[in-house]
C-alpha positions as CSV (number, residue, x, y, z in Angstrom):
1,M,-9.0,-5.9,-7.9
2,M,-6.1,-3.6,-8.9
3,T,-2.6,-5.2,-9.0
4,P,0.2,-2.9,-7.6
5,V,2.5,-1.7,-10.3
6,L,5.6,-2.9,-8.6
7,A,4.1,-6.4,-8.3
8,Q,3.9,-6.5,-12.1
9,F,7.6,-5.7,-12.5
10,G,8.8,-9.2,-12.5
11,S,11.1,-11.7,-10.9
12,P,13.9,-11.1,-8.3
13,G,16.4,-11.3,-11.1
14,Q,14.7,-8.4,-12.9
15,W,14.7,-6.4,-9.7
16,M,18.5,-7.0,-9.3
17,I,19.1,-5.7,-12.8
18,F,16.9,-2.7,-12.2
19,I,18.7,-1.9,-8.9
20,A,22.1,-2.2,-10.6
21,I,21.1,0.2,-13.4
22,I,19.9,2.7,-10.9
23,L,23.2,2.4,-9.0
24,V,25.1,3.0,-12.2
25,V,23.0,5.9,-13.3
26,F,22.7,7.8,-10.0
27,G,25.5,6.5,-7.9
28,A,25.3,5.2,-4.3
29,R,25.8,8.6,-2.8
30,R,22.8,10.2,-4.4
31,L,20.3,7.4,-3.8
32,P,19.3,8.4,-0.2
33,E,18.8,12.0,-1.4
34,I,16.7,10.9,-4.3
35,A,14.6,8.6,-2.1
36,R,14.1,11.3,0.5
37,N,13.0,13.8,-2.2
38,L,10.7,11.2,-3.8
39,G,9.1,10.5,-0.4
40,K,8.5,14.2,0.2
41,S,7.0,14.6,-3.2
42,L,4.7,11.7,-2.7
43,G,3.6,13.1,0.6
44,E,2.9,16.5,-0.9
45,F,1.0,14.9,-3.7
46,K,-1.2,12.8,-1.3
47,K,-1.9,15.9,0.7
48,A,-2.9,17.9,-2.4
49,R,-5.1,15.0,-3.5
50,R,-6.8,14.7,-0.1
51,E,-7.4,18.5,0.0
52,F,-8.9,18.4,-3.5
53,E,-11.2,15.5,-2.6
54,E,-12.3,17.3,0.5
55,E,-13.1,20.4,-1.5
56,L,-14.9,18.4,-4.1
57,M,-17.0,16.7,-1.5
58,K,-17.8,20.0,0.1
59,S,-18.9,21.6,-3.1
60,E,-20.9,18.5,-4.0
61,A,-22.7,18.7,-0.6
62,E,-23.4,22.4,-1.1
63,A,-24.9,21.7,-4.6
64,Q,-27.1,18.9,-3.2
65,K,-28.3,21.3,-0.5
66,K,-29.1,24.0,-3.1
67,N,-31.0,21.4,-5.2
68,A,-32.9,20.2,-2.2
69,A,-33.9,23.7,-1.2
70,A,-34.9,24.6,-4.8
71,S,-37.0,21.5,-5.1
72,E,-38.6,22.1,-1.7
73,D,-39.4,25.7,-2.7
74,S,-41.0,24.6,-6.0
75,S,-43.1,21.9,-4.3
76,T,-44.2,24.5,-1.7
77,K,-45.2,26.9,-4.5
78,D,-47.1,24.1,-6.3
79,S,-49.0,23.1,-3.2
80,E,-50.0,26.8,-2.6
81,K,-51.7,27.0,-6.0
């Protein structure tokens, strides 16, 4: 079983320190913009991953069909001899 990365981060105290550092580095005004852009980027990444997996499955299915047809042709030729 895979443990989520954020669950490994640590205790609530460590989270508070992490949030404070982010506030200092980016400022409170930019955090919503950063979160929004991060969400959009993750959505685009998931979409691209899903499209890639679909294309991979499609090409894999085509390859299996070709292999099945080729083996069927060779078995038909062998039985004709």
